[in-house]
N, CA and C of each residue as an Amber inpcrd file, in Angstrom:
protein
   774
 116.5830000  99.5280000 131.9660000 116.4500000  98.7630000 130.7320000
 114.9860000  98.4600000 130.4610000 114.5500000  98.6290000 129.2390000
 113.1820000  98.3080000 128.8520000 113.0610000  96.8080000 128.6590000
 112.0750000  96.1860000 129.3060000 111.8560000  94.7490000 129.1570000
 110.3930000  94.4630000 128.8500000 110.1720000  93.3930000 128.1110000
 108.8200000  92.8980000 127.8970000 108.5490000  91.8810000 128.9920000
 107.6230000  92.1700000 129.8880000 107.3330000  91.2770000 131.0030000
 105.9680000  90.6120000 130.8830000 105.1210000  91.1010000 129.9950000
 103.8110000  90.4920000 129.7830000 103.9850000  89.1690000 129.0520000
 103.5850000  88.0660000 129.6770000 103.8020000  86.7500000 129.0780000
 102.9730000  86.5250000 127.8160000 102.0340000  87.4200000 127.5490000
 101.2300000  87.3040000 126.3330000 101.8960000  87.9720000 125.1310000
 103.0080000  88.6580000 125.3830000 103.7200000  89.3540000 124.3020000
 105.1000000  88.7220000 124.1300000 105.3970000  88.3090000 122.9080000
 106.6800000  87.6600000 122.6300000 107.6760000  88.5970000 121.9730000
 107.2030000  89.7140000 121.4270000 108.1150000  90.6390000 120.7680000
 107.3650000  91.6490000 119.9360000 108.1240000  92.3930000 119.1240000
 107.5550000  93.4390000 118.2950000 108.0060000  93.2420000 116.8540000
 107.1420000  93.5990000 115.9430000 107.4860000  93.5290000 114.5300000
 107.8330000  94.9360000 114.0560000 109.0670000  95.1570000 113.6020000
 109.4600000  96.5130000 113.2010000 108.7820000  96.9590000 111.9170000
 108.4990000  98.2410000 111.8420000 108.0370000  98.8710000 110.6030000
 109.1760000  99.7650000 110.1520000 109.7680000  99.4480000 109.0050000
 110.9690000 100.1470000 108.5620000 110.6410000 101.5030000 107.9690000
 111.4060000 102.4930000 108.3650000 111.1880000 103.8610000 107.8980000
 111.4690000 103.9730000 106.4060000 110.7260000 104.8480000 105.7530000
 110.9390000 105.1000000 104.3320000 112.2960000 105.7700000 104.1380000
 113.1080000 105.1950000 103.2620000 114.4400000 105.7440000 102.9950000
 114.8550000 105.3530000 101.5860000 115.0110000 106.3450000 100.7180000
 115.3650000 106.0870000  99.3220000 116.8480000 106.3140000  99.0850000
 117.4320000 105.4730000  98.2650000 118.8410000 105.6440000  97.9490000
 119.2990000 104.6770000  96.8760000 120.5080000 104.8980000  96.3970000
 121.1520000 104.0060000  95.4370000 122.4360000 103.4720000  96.0560000
 122.7120000 102.1900000  95.8180000 123.9420000 101.5710000  96.3100000
 124.3910000 100.4840000  95.3470000 125.6940000 100.2600000  95.3250000
 126.2310000  99.0870000  94.6450000 126.2200000  97.9340000  95.6400000
 125.6010000  96.8210000  95.2520000 125.5500000  95.6330000  96.0950000
 126.1010000  94.4400000  95.3260000 126.6400000  93.4730000  96.0530000
 126.9410000  92.1950000  95.4260000 125.6240000  91.5320000  95.0440000
 125.5640000  90.9820000  93.8400000 124.3660000  90.2540000  93.4220000
 124.3140000  88.9230000  94.1610000 123.2130000  88.6720000  94.8530000
 123.0860000  87.4270000  95.5960000 122.9970000  86.2350000  94.6480000
 123.6080000  85.1190000  95.0110000 123.5780000  83.9410000  94.1430000
 122.2610000  83.1760000  94.2490000 122.0360000  82.2810000  93.2950000
 120.8800000  81.3980000  93.3450000 119.5670000  82.0950000  93.0610000
 118.4890000  81.4500000  93.5010000 117.1350000  81.9740000  93.3000000
 116.8490000  82.9800000  94.4080000 117.2940000  84.2090000  94.2030000
 117.2610000  85.2060000  95.2780000 116.5540000  86.4930000  94.8770000
 115.6920000  86.4210000  93.8590000 115.0160000  87.6210000  93.3710000
 113.5500000  87.3290000  93.0890000 112.7440000  88.3950000  93.1070000
 111.3140000  88.3000000  92.8320000 110.8970000  89.5270000  92.0260000
 109.7850000  89.4490000  91.2730000 109.3100000  90.6180000  90.5200000
 109.0780000  91.8030000  91.4500000 109.2700000  93.0170000  90.9110000
 109.1520000  94.2120000  91.7570000 108.6670000  95.4020000  90.9670000
 108.0150000  96.3180000  91.6610000 107.6570000  97.6040000  91.0950000
 106.6100000  97.5650000  90.0080000 105.9990000  96.4070000  89.7890000
 104.9980000  96.3000000  88.7400000 105.5610000  96.4430000  87.3490000
 106.8800000  96.3130000  87.2120000 107.5330000  96.4690000  85.9170000
 108.3040000  95.2050000  85.5730000 108.1900000  94.7240000  84.3260000
 108.9600000  93.5400000  83.9240000 110.4580000  93.8010000  83.8840000
 110.8520000  95.0720000  83.9560000 112.2710000  95.4210000  83.9170000
 112.9380000  95.3770000  85.2860000 112.1380000  95.2520000  86.3410000
 112.6830000  95.3380000  87.6970000 112.5250000  94.0330000  88.4620000
 113.4460000  93.7960000  89.3960000 113.3120000  92.6710000  90.3120000
 113.8690000  93.0600000  91.6750000 113.2650000  92.4790000  92.7040000
 113.6170000  92.7930000  94.0850000 114.4530000  91.6790000  94.6910000
 115.4550000  92.0620000  95.4620000 116.2250000  91.0790000  96.2040000
 115.2900000  90.3440000  97.1470000 115.2980000  89.0130000  97.0730000
 114.3610000  88.2340000  97.8850000 114.9860000  86.8800000  98.2120000
 115.8280000  86.8580000  99.2360000 116.5070000  85.6230000  99.6330000
 115.4990000  84.6430000 100.2290000 115.6870000  83.3700000  99.9190000
 114.7690000  82.3260000 100.3560000 115.4850000  81.3290000 101.2610000
 114.7800000  80.8870000 102.2890000 115.3800000  80.0030000 103.2870000
 115.8350000  78.6840000 102.6800000 115.1250000  78.2150000 101.6510000
 115.4310000  76.9110000 101.0710000 116.5120000  76.9500000  99.9930000
 117.0000000  78.1410000  99.6230000 117.9880000  78.2730000  98.5520000
 119.3800000  77.8650000  99.0490000 119.9550000  76.8390000  98.4090000
 121.2500000  76.3040000  98.8500000 122.3810000  77.3170000  98.7090000
 122.3480000  78.1320000  97.6520000 123.4430000  79.0700000  97.4010000
 123.5160000  80.1930000  98.4290000 122.4340000  80.3970000  99.1650000
 122.4400000  81.4250000 100.2120000 122.2160000  80.8030000 101.5950000
 122.6810000  79.5670000 101.7720000 122.5290000  78.8990000 103.0690000
 123.2910000  79.6360000 104.1750000 124.3420000  80.3670000 103.7930000
 125.0530000  81.2030000 104.7720000 124.0880000  82.2130000 105.3780000
 123.3290000  82.9090000 104.5280000 122.3340000  83.8730000 105.0030000
 121.3040000  83.1960000 105.9110000 120.7840000  82.0490000 105.4480000
 119.7190000  81.3670000 106.1880000 120.1770000  80.9710000 107.5830000
 121.3990000  80.4360000 107.6690000 121.9250000  80.0310000 108.9770000
 122.1730000  81.2390000 109.8720000 122.6800000  82.3150000 109.2840000
 122.9000000  83.5550000 110.0330000 121.5840000  84.0830000 110.5760000
 120.5900000  84.1500000 109.7340000 119.2800000  84.6880000 110.1180000
 118.6130000  83.8270000 111.1820000 118.6170000  82.5110000 110.9760000
 117.9540000  81.6010000 111.9100000 118.6200000  81.6250000 113.2830000
 119.9400000  81.6080000 113.3070000 120.6610000  81.6200000 114.5840000
 120.4650000  82.9420000 115.3190000 120.5790000  84.0480000 114.5910000
 120.4200000  85.3650000 115.2130000 119.0210000  85.5480000 115.7790000
 118.0090000  85.1800000 115.0110000 116.6300000  85.3550000 115.4660000
 116.2660000  84.4120000 116.6060000 117.0670000  83.3570000 116.7820000
 116.8070000  82.4320000 117.8730000 117.1490000  82.9970000 119.2370000
 117.9530000  84.0490000 119.2680000 118.3060000  84.6840000 120.5410000
 117.2850000  85.7920000 120.8220000 116.1640000  85.4070000 121.3940000
 115.0270000  86.3060000 121.5500000 115.3000000  87.4870000 122.4740000
 116.2530000  87.3400000 123.3830000 116.4910000  88.4350000 124.3320000
 117.0330000  89.6810000 123.6340000 117.5970000  89.5370000 122.4330000
 118.0510000  90.7150000 121.6950000 116.8840000  91.6660000 121.4540000
 115.7590000  91.1170000 121.0370000 114.5760000  91.9490000 120.7930000
 113.8800000  92.3150000 122.0950000 113.7760000  91.3520000 122.9930000
 113.0160000  91.5590000 124.2240000 113.6810000  92.5500000 125.1690000
 115.0020000  92.4250000 125.3440000 115.7010000  93.2350000 126.3470000
 116.3240000  94.5070000 125.7950000 116.6030000  94.5340000 124.4840000
 117.3540000  95.6660000 123.9290000 116.6450000  96.3600000 122.7640000
 115.3680000  96.0470000 122.5810000 114.5930000  96.6620000 121.4940000
 115.3340000  96.5500000 120.1540000 115.8640000  95.3650000 119.8960000
 116.5900000  95.1180000 118.6540000 115.6200000  94.6510000 117.5870000
 115.6930000  95.2890000 116.4260000 114.7960000  94.9750000 115.3150000
 115.5560000  94.1590000 114.2700000 115.2280000  92.8810000 114.1650000
 115.8970000  92.0080000 113.2060000 115.4230000  92.2950000 111.7850000
 116.3660000  92.3810000 110.8630000 116.0090000  92.4890000 109.4550000
 115.5060000  91.1440000 108.9560000 114.5570000  91.1350000 108.0130000
 114.0570000  89.8670000 107.4780000 115.0840000  89.2060000 106.5670000
 115.0060000  87.8940000 106.4670000 115.9440000  87.1430000 105.6370000
 115.9520000  87.6240000 104.1940000 114.7870000  87.9460000 103.6540000
 114.7340000  88.2890000 102.2210000 115.5790000  89.5160000 101.8840000
 115.8980000  90.3320000 102.8890000 116.6420000  91.5720000 102.6420000
 118.1550000  91.4010000 102.7390000 118.6340000  90.2460000 103.1330000
 120.0690000  90.0730000 103.3980000 120.9010000  90.3430000 102.1470000
 121.9760000  91.1030000 102.3350000 122.8300000  91.4970000 101.2110000
 124.1540000  92.0240000 101.7580000 125.0970000  92.2590000 100.8520000
 126.3730000  92.8850000 101.2040000 126.5620000  94.1060000 100.3200000
 126.6350000  95.2700000 100.9350000 126.8450000  96.5220000 100.2060000
 128.3140000  96.6650000  99.8180000 128.5370000  97.1650000  98.6070000
 129.8890000  97.4480000  98.1340000 130.2060000  98.9360000  98.2810000
 129.2290000  99.7640000  97.9180000 129.4750000 101.2160000  97.9000000
 128.1440000 101.9470000  97.9540000 128.0410000 102.9450000  98.8230000
 126.8250000 103.7520000  98.9330000 126.9120000 104.9640000  98.0220000
 125.8260000 105.2470000  97.3230000 125.7870000 106.3650000  96.3820000
 124.8670000 107.4690000  96.9120000 124.0710000 108.0460000  96.0460000
 123.1620000 109.1290000  96.4330000 121.9760000 108.5650000  97.2130000
 121.5840000 109.2520000  98.2750000 120.4200000 108.8330000  99.0530000
 119.7740000 110.0400000  99.7300000 118.7000000 109.7740000 100.4640000
 117.9590000 110.8600000 101.1140000 118.8010000 111.6360000 102.1220000
 119.8400000 111.0180000 102.6700000 120.6610000 111.6760000 103.6780000
 121.6870000 112.6380000 103.0910000 122.1420000 112.3680000 101.8680000
 123.2290000 113.1990000 101.3310000 122.8710000 114.0040000 100.0910000
 121.6600000 113.8250000  99.5670000 121.3100000 114.4860000  98.3050000
 121.3700000 116.0110000  98.4170000 121.1470000 116.5390000  99.6180000
 121.1630000 117.9980000  99.7890000 122.5470000 118.5980000  99.5530000
 123.5870000 117.7670000  99.5580000 124.9530000 118.2580000  99.3450000
 125.2690000 118.5000000  97.8700000 124.4620000 117.9630000  96.9850000
 124.7300000 118.1060000  95.5540000 124.4970000 119.5390000  95.0940000
 125.2780000 119.9990000  94.1370000 125.0610000 121.3470000  93.5930000
 123.8700000 121.3670000  92.6420000 123.2480000 122.5280000  92.5020000
 122.1910000 122.6980000  91.4970000 122.8350000 122.7350000  90.1160000
 122.1800000 122.2670000  89.0430000 120.8500000 121.6480000  89.0090000
 120.8760000 120.1320000  89.1720000 122.0640000 119.5570000  89.4380000
 122.1480000 118.1000000  89.5880000 121.2970000 117.6320000  90.7620000
 121.2270000 118.4610000  91.7990000 120.4560000 118.0680000  92.9770000
 118.9980000 117.8070000  92.6330000 118.4030000 118.6780000  91.8090000
 117.0010000 118.4770000  91.4450000 116.8010000 117.1680000  90.6820000
 117.7530000 116.8610000  89.8070000 117.6610000 115.6060000  89.0500000
 117.7820000 114.4040000  89.9840000 118.7140000 114.4980000  90.9330000
 118.9010000 113.4030000  91.8860000 117.6790000 113.2410000  92.7880000
 117.1040000 114.3440000  93.2350000 115.9070000 114.2780000  94.0790000
 114.7540000 113.6180000  93.3410000 114.6330000 113.9050000  92.0460000
 113.5740000 113.2880000  91.2470000 113.8000000 111.7870000  91.0990000
 115.0600000 111.3840000  90.9050000 115.3800000 109.9570000  90.8140000
 115.0380000 109.2390000  92.1140000 115.4040000 109.8420000  93.2350000
 115.1280000 109.2340000  94.5300000 113.6270000 109.1450000  94.7910000
 112.9270000 110.2240000  94.5120000 111.4830000 110.2520000  94.7530000
 110.7480000 109.2630000  93.8600000 111.3200000 108.9690000  92.6970000
 110.6670000 108.0860000  91.7400000 110.9600000 106.6170000  91.9120000
 111.7800000 106.2620000  92.9060000 112.0740000 104.8460000  93.1290000
 110.8190000 104.0810000  93.5470000 110.6530000 102.8240000  93.0870000
 111.6570000 102.0240000  92.3760000 111.6720000 102.2020000  90.8500000
 110.6030000 102.7550000  90.2720000 110.5070000 102.7800000  88.8100000
 111.5630000 103.6540000  88.1450000 112.0860000 104.6430000  88.8610000
 113.1080000 105.5060000  88.2580000 114.4110000 104.7580000  88.0090000
 114.5350000 103.5550000  88.5710000 115.7300000 102.7430000  88.3060000
 115.8300000 102.3960000  86.8210000 114.7130000 102.4440000  86.1070000
 114.7020000 102.1140000  84.6760000 114.8780000 103.3360000  83.7850000
 114.8610000 104.5220000  84.3580000 114.9060000 105.7350000  83.5480000
 116.3320000 106.0940000  83.1410000 116.4220000 106.8750000  82.0910000
 117.7190000 107.3730000  81.6520000 118.0890000 108.5980000  82.4890000
 119.3210000 108.6480000  82.9390000 119.7980000 109.7840000  83.7230000
 121.3120000 109.8390000  83.6310000 121.8470000 111.0250000  83.5670000
 123.3110000 111.1670000  83.5350000 123.9470000 110.7610000  84.8520000
 123.1390000 110.6520000  85.9130000 123.6760000 110.2900000  87.2170000
 123.8800000 108.7860000  87.3720000 123.0230000 107.9770000  86.7610000
 123.0770000 106.5360000  86.9760000 124.3920000 105.9020000  86.5240000
 124.9250000 106.2330000  85.3390000 126.2070000 105.6250000  84.9450000
 127.3510000 105.9650000  85.8990000 127.2860000 107.1310000  86.5190000
 128.3340000 107.5360000  87.4640000 128.3820000 106.5820000  88.6520000
 127.2290000 106.0230000  89.0120000 127.1230000 105.2030000  90.2170000
 127.3170000 103.7180000  89.9560000 127.6840000 103.3290000  88.7560000
 127.7740000 101.9180000  88.4050000 129.2020000 101.3910000  88.4680000
 129.3110000 100.0890000  88.7130000 130.6000000  99.3900000  88.6630000
 130.6520000  98.5900000  87.3730000 131.8480000  98.3810000  86.8380000
 131.9560000  97.5540000  85.6370000 132.4920000  96.1730000  85.9990000
 132.4840000  95.2750000  85.0210000 132.8630000  93.8840000  85.2610000
 134.3200000  93.7360000  85.6810000 135.1350000  94.7560000  85.4200000
 136.5440000  94.6970000  85.7880000 136.7870000  94.6390000  87.2810000
 135.7860000  95.0040000  88.0780000 135.9450000  94.9410000  89.5250000
 136.1950000  93.5060000  89.9830000 135.5840000  92.5420000  89.2860000
 135.7120000  91.1350000  89.6510000 136.7790000  90.4010000  88.8530000
 137.0580000  90.8520000  87.6420000 137.9090000  90.0650000  86.7710000
 137.1400000  88.8360000  86.3170000 137.7900000  87.7010000  86.2730000
 137.1330000  86.4730000  85.8140000 136.8300000  85.5100000  86.9520000
 137.0600000  85.9280000  88.1870000 136.8790000  85.0240000  89.3160000
 135.6160000  85.2830000  90.1070000 135.4910000  84.5730000  91.2160000
 134.3790000  84.7410000  92.1480000 134.9410000  85.0290000  93.5340000
 134.1610000  85.7300000  94.3080000 134.5820000  86.1490000  95.6470000
 133.8100000  85.3560000  96.6940000 134.5240000  84.5490000  97.4630000
 133.9080000  83.7530000  98.5240000 134.1900000  84.3950000  99.8770000
 133.1270000  84.6220000 100.6340000 133.2480000  85.1730000 101.9780000
 132.8930000  84.1130000 103.0080000 133.4750000  84.2600000 104.2000000
 133.0760000  83.4720000 105.3520000 132.9040000  84.4110000 106.5450000
 132.2780000  83.9060000 107.5810000 131.9980000  84.7180000 108.7680000
 133.2870000  85.1150000 109.4730000 133.3650000  86.3740000 109.8670000
 134.4910000  86.8650000 110.6640000 134.0590000  87.0000000 112.1200000
 133.2070000  87.9960000 112.4010000 132.6620000  88.1270000 113.7470000
 131.4400000  89.0480000 113.7340000 130.6710000  88.9840000 114.8160000
 129.5010000  89.8390000 114.9920000 129.9160000  91.0760000 115.7670000
 129.4750000  92.2510000 115.3030000 129.8780000  93.4930000 115.9480000
 128.6990000  94.4440000 116.1130000 128.7210000  95.1750000 117.2180000
 127.7990000  96.2830000 117.4580000 128.4670000  97.5360000 116.9010000
 127.8480000  98.1420000 115.9040000 128.4250000  99.3400000 115.2900000
 127.7490000 100.5880000 115.8460000 128.4680000 101.2600000 116.7300000
 128.0550000 102.5620000 117.2510000 126.7060000 102.5100000 117.9610000
 126.3760000 101.3560000 118.5520000 125.1020000 101.1840000 119.2660000
 123.8950000 101.4810000 118.3800000 124.1150000 101.4180000 117.0860000
 123.0550000 101.6790000 116.1150000 122.5380000 100.3880000 115.4980000
 123.4510000  99.5140000 115.1200000 123.0730000  98.2560000 114.4960000
 124.0830000  97.1730000 114.7890000 123.7200000  95.9480000 114.4560000
 124.5980000  94.7960000 114.6330000 124.8410000  94.1700000 113.2700000
 126.1050000  93.9050000 112.9650000 126.4700000  93.3710000 111.6550000
 127.3390000  92.1300000 111.8130000 127.2330000  91.2450000 110.8240000
 128.1320000  90.1020000 110.7170000 129.2240000  90.4790000 109.7260000
 130.4250000  90.7520000 110.2190000 131.5160000  91.1150000 109.3150000
 132.0260000  89.8610000 108.6130000 132.5460000  90.0620000 107.4030000
 132.9650000  88.9550000 106.5470000 134.4420000  89.0610000 106.2190000
 135.0490000  87.9250000 105.8920000 136.4470000  87.8980000 105.4560000
 136.5730000  86.9540000 104.2700000 137.5700000  87.1780000 103.4100000
 137.7540000  86.3000000 102.2530000 138.0170000  84.8630000 102.7010000
 137.4430000  83.9200000 101.9610000 137.5670000  82.5140000 102.3370000
 138.8320000  81.8580000 101.8030000 139.5160000  82.5100000 100.8470000
 140.7250000  81.9300000 100.2640000 141.5640000  83.0460000  99.6450000
 142.7400000  82.6840000  99.1510000 143.6710000  83.6860000  98.6160000
 143.1350000  84.3530000  97.3500000 142.4500000  83.5980000  96.4970000
 141.8750000  84.1920000  95.2890000 140.8370000  85.2480000  95.6570000
 140.0110000  84.9250000  96.6410000 138.9940000  85.8790000  97.0890000
 139.6310000  87.1090000  97.7180000 140.7170000  86.9190000  98.4430000
 141.4160000  88.0540000  99.0490000 141.9430000  89.0010000  97.9820000
 142.4640000  88.4390000  96.8820000 142.9800000  89.2690000  95.7930000
 141.8540000  90.0300000  95.1080000 140.7150000  89.3660000  94.8910000
 139.5710000  90.0260000  94.2620000 139.0460000  91.1380000  95.1620000
 138.9690000  90.8760000  96.4660000 138.4940000  91.8980000  97.4010000
 139.4210000  93.1050000  97.4030000 140.7150000  92.8780000  97.3460000
 141.6620000  93.9960000  97.2920000 141.4480000  94.8400000  96.0430000
 141.1620000  94.1850000  94.9190000 140.8920000  94.9200000  93.6820000
 139.6060000  95.7310000  93.7990000 138.5810000  95.1380000  94.4010000
 137.3160000  95.8450000  94.6050000 137.5290000  97.0620000  95.5050000
 138.3340000  96.9140000  96.5350000 138.6280000  98.0460000  97.4190000
 139.3200000  99.1710000  96.6520000 140.2480000  98.7990000  95.7700000
 140.9570000  99.7980000  94.9640000 140.0000000 100.5260000  94.0370000
 139.1370000  99.7770000  93.3450000 138.1680000 100.3840000  92.4370000
 137.1620000 101.2420000  93.1950000 136.8360000 100.8220000  94.3880000
 135.8970000 101.5730000  95.2190000 136.4740000 102.9370000  95.6040000
 137.7590000 102.9690000  95.9410000 138.4310000 104.2330000  96.2580000
 138.4250000 105.1490000  95.0420000 138.6950000 104.5900000  93.8620000
 138.6880000 105.3780000  92.6300000 137.3100000 105.9840000  92.3800000
 136.2680000 105.1860000  92.5860000 134.9060000 105.6810000  92.3640000
 134.5670000 106.7760000  93.3660000 134.9660000 106.5900000  94.6020000
 134.7350000 107.6110000  95.6250000 135.3910000 108.9360000  95.2410000
 136.6270000 108.8600000  94.7600000 137.3530000 110.0740000  94.3790000
 136.7250000 110.7340000  93.1570000 136.2890000 109.9080000  92.2030000
 135.6410000 110.4450000  91.0100000 134.3730000 111.2090000  91.3760000
 133.5730000 110.6140000  92.2470000 132.3310000 111.2600000  92.6820000
 132.6350000 112.5290000  93.4690000 133.6600000 112.4850000  94.3060000
 134.0250000 113.6700000  95.0890000 134.4740000 114.8120000  94.1830000
 135.2450000 114.4920000  93.1470000 135.6980000 115.5210000  92.2100000
 134.5320000 116.1110000  91.4260000 133.5660000 115.2740000  91.1030000
 132.4480000 115.7350000  90.2800000 131.3760000 116.4540000  91.0930000
 131.0920000 115.9540000  92.2930000 129.9690000 116.4780000  93.0700000
 130.3710000 117.2190000  94.3440000 131.6480000 117.1760000  94.6940000
 132.1020000 117.9310000  95.8490000 132.1510000 117.1690000  97.1520000
 131.7330000 115.9080000  97.1670000 131.8120000 115.1020000  98.3870000
 131.8010000 113.6220000  98.0150000 132.3990000 112.8100000  98.8740000
 132.3840000 111.3570000  98.6910000 131.1180000 110.7970000  99.3230000
 130.4240000 109.9380000  98.6090000 129.1560000 109.4090000  99.1100000
 129.3320000 108.2210000 100.0460000 130.5090000 107.5950000 100.0240000
 130.7440000 106.4100000 100.8540000 131.9930000 106.6010000 101.7050000
 132.1220000 105.7820000 102.7240000 133.2960000 105.8380000 103.5890000
 134.5370000 105.3810000 102.8300000 135.6870000 105.8900000 103.2450000
 136.9500000 105.4920000 102.6100000 137.2780000 104.0360000 102.9320000
 137.0810000 103.6580000 104.1850000 137.3620000 102.2890000 104.6170000
 136.1920000 101.3790000 104.2570000 136.5150000 100.1780000 103.7940000
 135.4680000  99.2280000 103.4220000 135.5960000  97.9510000 104.2390000
 134.5370000  97.6190000 104.9710000 134.4750000  96.3760000 105.7270000
 133.2080000  95.6400000 105.3110000 133.3230000  94.6340000 104.4580000
 132.1290000  93.9170000 103.9970000 131.3890000  93.2680000 105.1630000
 130.0700000  93.3420000 105.1210000 129.2720000  92.8240000 106.2290000
 127.8330000  92.5870000 105.7880000 127.1290000  91.7970000 106.5750000
 125.6840000  91.6140000 106.4470000 125.0410000  92.2630000 107.6610000
 124.1360000  93.1900000 107.4400000 123.4240000  93.8160000 108.5590000
 122.3900000  92.8350000 109.1070000 122.4370000  92.6080000 110.4170000
 121.5030000  91.6920000 111.0730000 120.2670000  92.4420000 111.5480000
 120.4370000  93.7060000 111.9420000 119.3110000  94.5010000 112.3920000
 119.7770000  95.7710000 113.0880000 118.8120000  96.4800000 113.6760000
 119.0970000  97.7870000 114.2750000 118.4300000  97.9110000 115.6430000
 119.0900000  98.6540000 116.5300000 118.4940000  98.9740000 117.8260000
 117.5060000 100.1240000 117.6630000 116.4260000 100.0810000 118.4450000
 115.4440000 101.1600000 118.3890000 116.0260000 102.4580000 118.9280000
 117.0050000 102.3600000 119.8410000 117.7010000 103.5560000 120.3210000
 119.0960000 103.1650000 120.7980000 119.9880000 104.1470000 120.8360000
 121.3860000 103.8930000 121.1900000 121.5510000 103.4950000 122.6590000
 120.6540000 103.9520000 123.5300000 120.7550000 103.6090000 124.9400000
 120.6310000 102.0980000 125.1400000 119.6830000 101.4840000 124.4350000
 119.5280000 100.0330000 124.5280000 120.7240000  99.3240000 123.9050000
 121.2020000  99.8630000 122.7820000 122.3520000  99.2560000 122.1220000
 123.5820000  99.2360000 123.0040000 123.7560000 100.2850000 123.8070000
 124.9340000 100.3950000 124.6670000 124.9530000  99.3430000 125.7730000
 123.8130000  98.7480000 126.0640000 123.7310000  97.7540000 127.1340000
 123.8000000  96.3160000 126.6230000 124.0230000  96.1450000 125.3300000
 123.8650000  94.8260000 124.7110000 125.1540000  94.0330000 124.5520000
 126.2860000  94.5370000 125.0350000 127.5900000  93.9380000 124.7270000
 127.6580000  92.4480000 125.0590000 127.1990000  92.0720000 126.2330000
 127.2870000  90.6690000 126.6550000 126.4650000  89.7610000 125.7430000
 125.2730000  90.2110000 125.3800000 124.4040000  89.4010000 124.5290000
 124.9240000  89.3350000 123.1000000 125.4680000  90.4350000 122.6040000
 126.0530000  90.4290000 121.2560000 127.2300000  89.4600000 121.2000000
 128.0440000  89.4340000 122.2400000 129.1740000  88.4940000 122.2680000
 128.6820000  87.0520000 122.3600000 127.6190000  86.8310000 123.1030000
 127.0320000  85.4900000 123.1710000 126.5890000  85.0340000 121.7860000
 125.9360000  85.9320000 121.0680000 125.4830000  85.6040000 119.7160000
 126.6660000  85.4220000 118.7700000 127.7190000  86.1980000 118.9650000
 128.9220000  86.0520000 118.1440000 129.4920000  84.6380000 118.2650000
 129.5580000  84.1130000 119.4790000 130.0840000  82.7670000 119.6970000
 129.1730000  81.7160000 119.0760000 127.8730000  81.9300000 119.1560000
 126.9220000  81.0050000 118.5390000 127.0970000  80.9750000 117.0250000
 127.2720000  82.1490000 116.4300000 127.4170000  82.2340000 114.9770000
 128.7470000  81.6580000 114.5090000 129.8080000  81.8800000 115.2750000
 131.1110000  81.3260000 114.9100000 131.0410000  79.8100000 114.8070000
 130.2550000  79.2000000 115.6700000 130.0840000  77.7450000 115.6410000
 129.1690000  77.3220000 114.5020000 128.0540000  78.0080000 114.3450000
 127.0580000  77.6280000 113.3390000 127.5510000  77.8540000 111.9150000
 128.3230000  78.9110000 111.6910000 128.7430000  79.2850000 110.3360000
 130.1630000  78.8330000 110.0020000 130.7270000  77.9970000 110.8330000
 132.1320000  77.6050000 110.6910000 132.4740000  77.0960000 109.2960000
 131.6230000  76.2830000 108.7080000 131.9270000  75.6660000 107.4100000
 131.0900000  76.2420000 106.2700000 130.4770000  77.3850000 106.4910000
 129.6080000  77.9630000 105.4590000 130.2740000  79.1550000 104.7810000
 129.9870000  79.2870000 103.5040000 130.5130000  80.3970000 102.7000000
 129.3970000  80.9340000 101.8260000 129.5830000  82.1610000 101.3510000
 128.6990000  82.7130000 100.3330000 129.5750000  83.2820000  99.2290000
 129.1820000  83.0110000  97.9740000 130.0320000  83.3210000  96.8270000
 129.3280000  84.3130000  95.9050000 130.0500000  85.3650000  95.5240000
 129.5290000  86.3880000  94.6160000 130.3910000  86.4530000  93.3600000
 129.7610000  86.8230000  92.2490000 130.5140000  86.9410000  90.9930000
 130.1660000  88.1970000  90.2120000 129.3080000  89.0610000  90.7790000
 128.9560000  90.2970000  90.0730000 128.4360000  91.3380000  91.0530000
 128.3990000  92.5820000  90.5690000 127.9210000  93.7290000  91.3400000
 126.9270000  94.4890000  90.4790000 125.8410000  94.9850000  91.0870000
 124.8600000  95.7900000  90.3480000 124.4630000  97.0160000  91.1600000
 123.8980000  97.9910000  90.4550000 123.3520000  99.1740000  91.1130000
 121.9110000  98.8880000  91.5200000 121.6030000  99.1230000  92.7870000
 120.2680000  98.8860000  93.3340000 119.6650000 100.1950000  93.8250000
 118.3510000 100.2720000  93.7280000 117.6100000 101.3300000  94.3830000
 116.9430000 100.7540000  95.6180000 116.9180000 101.5050000  96.7000000
 116.2670000 101.0480000  97.9240000 115.1930000 102.0370000  98.3380000
 114.1390000 101.5140000  98.9650000 113.0600000 102.3680000  99.4510000
 112.8820000 102.2710000 100.9660000 113.5210000 101.2890000 101.5840000
 113.6130000 101.1650000 103.0410000 114.6890000 100.1300000 103.3370000
 114.8310000  99.7420000 104.5930000 115.9320000  98.8640000 104.9810000
 115.7530000  97.4140000 104.5500000 114.5950000  97.0740000 103.9800000
 114.3870000  95.6880000 103.5580000 114.0520000  95.5510000 102.0780000
 114.0530000  96.6410000 101.3300000 113.6260000  96.5990000  99.9330000
 114.7170000  97.1270000  99.0170000 115.2990000  96.2250000  98.2210000
 116.3990000  96.5650000  97.3140000 116.0610000  96.0540000  95.9180000
 116.0550000  96.9740000  94.9500000 115.5570000  96.6590000  93.6120000
 116.6100000  96.9860000  92.5620000 116.7650000  96.0850000  91.6180000
 117.7100000  96.2910000  90.5230000 116.9940000  96.1520000  89.1880000
 117.6550000  96.6180000  88.1530000 117.1790000  96.4110000  86.7990000
 117.4650000  94.9650000  86.4290000 116.4630000  94.2780000  85.9110000
 116.6210000  92.8600000  85.5940000 117.7160000  92.6610000  84.5480000
 118.6720000  91.7490000  84.8090000 119.7280000  91.4980000  83.8230000
 119.1490000  91.0180000  82.4990000 119.7350000  91.4770000  81.4090000
 119.2550000  91.0860000  80.0850000 119.6820000  89.6510000  79.7760000
C-alpha cells in the first residue's frame, strides 16, 4: 500500500484530466452558479458552503474530507464542493463520440472541442440531448442519503433515495423518460449513451488507481457510517433538469436560464 509518511506532507491536490462531454443534470438549488466561459449566456455550477439550500452537499463534503486517510492511504482524490451535482443522463462525450456515424460524428466532435462556448451554438444534436419540463411535472424531487459505495474501485459515490412518496413517484417518471431518451438516441445514432439502470448519486471523488481502491473497503464503510449519522436529517431538493457541458470532473456549464 502506498502511504504518505513524511510528516511535512499532508496530502496531494488532484489535477483533473481534460474531459469534454454533455450530460443532463439536476439543477442545483439556491445560489449555486457563477459566470463562466467569458460569455453572459453561460454559467458554471458553483456550490457554496454557506448556501442553505445545498447544506446536504456541504455536510457531505466536509465529513468526507475530514477522513484524511482516504487520500493518504488510498490515493483518493476528493472532488471540490463547487462541483457537486447529480447526473440524470449522460450524452455525447470524448469517450463515445467515435461511435457516431459520419457526418454527425464530425459535428459532435466540433461541439465537444468547442466547449464551453459551443453550449450556446445552434446544432441539430443539442435538442436531442435535452429533457423537457414533463420529466418533473409540477412537483419537486427531494433526495436523502442512502449509503456510500465504492464503484468498481474507480470512485466513491453517495447514493441517494427519495425522501417521500411524492419524490418516489417523480423519480419513477424520470426513470421512465430516461429509458425513452436512451432508446431514441440508440435508434438515431446506433448506441445508447447512458446506462439502462439509473442510480442517482453524488460523486465524492476518485481513486488514482484501482489497486488502491480495492484496499479501501474498511475505510469506505467507516465513512459510510459517519455520513449516515451526519446526513440523517438533511435533504436536497430539485425542481428542474438542464443540459450541461463539462470540460473536466469539476467544471459543469449550462446556458443561463432566460
